[in-house]
N, C-alpha and C positions, 0 to 999 in steps of 0.2 A: 514310766521308769525304765522298762525294758528297752524301748526305743532310744532313750537317752544313753543307756549303757552301751548299746550297739554303736552309737555315734562316738562315744569315748574310746572305743577300740578300733575305730576306722579313721586313719590319719587324714584322709581326704575330707571326711565329714567334719572333723575337728576344725580344720582350717576354713572350710566353706561356710559353716554355720556358726562357729564360735570366734573366728578371726584370731587376731593376735593375743587377746586376753585369755582365751581358752587354751591356746597353744602354750603360753607361758605357764598357765596353771598345771597343765598336764605334765610338762617337764619338771616342774617343782614337785608335783605329787609323786611322780615315778621315782624320783631320787630322794624324797623326804618323808613320804607317808608309807606306813606298813602295808596298806592296801594298794599301793601304786604299782606293784610289780607286773600287773596284767596290762598296763597301758603301753601303747606302741611307740616308745621313745625314739628308737633308731629310725624307723621308717618315717615318723612324723618330722624329725629334724631334717632328714634327707629331703623329704617332700617340700618342706618349707623353703629350703634353699632353692629347689627347682622352681617353685612357684614364683619366687622373687624375679626370675628372668622370663618364665613362660607365661605367667598370669599375674603380673605385678599389681593389677587392680584389686586383687583379693586381700593382700596384706598392706600394700601401699607403704613399703618400707625398704630402705637400702640394705644390701647384704651386710655391711659392717655393723650397722645398727641392730639388725636382726641377730647377728652372732653375739653382740654385746649383751642384748636383753636376755637371750636364751642362756648365755653363760651365767649371768647374774641369777636367773631362776634356778639353774642347776646347782650353783654354789649355795644359795639359800636353802634349797631342798636338802642337800647333804648336811647342812648345819642343823636343820630340824631333825633329821634322822639321827645325827650324832647325839643331840641332847635328849632325844627320846630314849636311845640306848643307855645313855649315861644315867638317866633317872630311873629307868626300869631295872637295868642291871641283869645279873645272872638268872633271876627267876624267869626271864624270857625263854631260856633253854628248857625250862620245866613246864612251859605252857602246853596245854593239850591242843591237838590239831583241831582246826575248825574249817568251815567252808572256804575261808580266805587265807588263814595262817596255816602253814605246814612247817613242822619242825625241821623237815629235811631241807627246806630252803636255807634255813639258818646254818645247818650242819654243812651244807654244800659251800656256803659262803665262808665258813670258818676254815674248811679245807683249802679253799682258794687263797684265803688270807694267810694261812700258815705257810703256803708255798711261796707266795710273792711278797709277803710282808706289807709294808706301807704302800708299795707300788700297786697293791691290789685296789687301792682307791683310785688309781689312774687307769690301770688295765680294766678294772671292773666296770668302768663307765661304758665300755663297749659291749657288755654282755647283759641281757635281760636277767632279772632276779638278783644277780650279783650286785648291780648298781643300786638296787633298792636296799639290800641288807648289809652291804659293806660299811656304810657310814653308821648304821645302827650297831653293828658289831664293834666298830671302832669306839663307839661310846660305851658299850658294855665293858670292854677291856680297859677303858679310860686312857686311851692314847693321848699324849700331850696335845692340847688343842691347837697350839701354834704349828706343830708338825702336821697335824691333821689338816689345817687350813692350807698349808703349802701343797699337799697332795690333792686336796679338794679343788683348789683353783687351777692347778696344772691339769688335772683330769678333766675338768669342765671345759677348759680352753681347747684341749686336744680333741675331746669328743664332739663338742658343738662345732668347732672350727673345721674339723675334717669332714664331718657329714654334711654340714651346710655348704661348704665349698665344693664338694664333689657333686652334690645335688644341683648347685648353681651352674657348674660347668656342664654337666650332662643335660641339664634342662635346655641348653641351646640347640640340642639335636632333636629333630622332629620324630625320629624313630623312638627315642627314649620317651618322649611325651606320649606317644601312642601305646607304649608297652610298659608304662610305669608300674602297673599291677604286678607283672612278672618280675620286674626288678625288685620290688618291695618284698615279694615272696622269697626271692633269692637272698636278699639281705637278712631276712628272718632266719632262713635255714643256716646261713653261714655263721650267724651269731649264736645259734643254738647248739652247734656242733661241740664247741669247747665245754658248754654246760653239761651236755649229755655225757661227755668223757669224764668230767669231774664227778658227776653224780654216780657213774658206774664205779669209779675208783673208790669213792666214799662208801658205797654200798658193799663193795668187796672187802674193804678194810674193816667195816662194821661186822660183817658176817664172819670174818676170820677171827 
């Protein structure tokens, strides 16, 4: 089980051992399941685009089809998150912290949502934790489902399309292929910076 969890958090292992099916499941889980926030969505999508051109035998799929399937998984994941929040409702904010669920994740997402409104469903796609909890929060506050779907599809297309295309383009360079580990670390750091800032602001407002 421990080895399996390690593979789920390593983007290269996900693609090498699980192929397209596990790749789609991870994208769905990170955007639709409460426990999916720890999964490596950004780096996984970037790497899948890169592998399309550098190691095509692994996925055996064209870039447009890959983008289409990943976008569908991301859209369906957000729908699952929305209906979970819709059914569970406000009691989610009263839930006690556990090994997986932390109330501060939800509070951080709410602060992000209050600042950006519905656009948080688009912008939030590019930030870990936010992309997991944003659709859940949209369900909790019962945002109109048609409006939710508009932001949902737009966000999925922007997120998947951008990261896959960048990975595909950079994958044509040998230097990038040899240093992909450093690039993924850099991607993680860049996406975490706004989250840290939002968390610090939320903590400051709470203490005040």
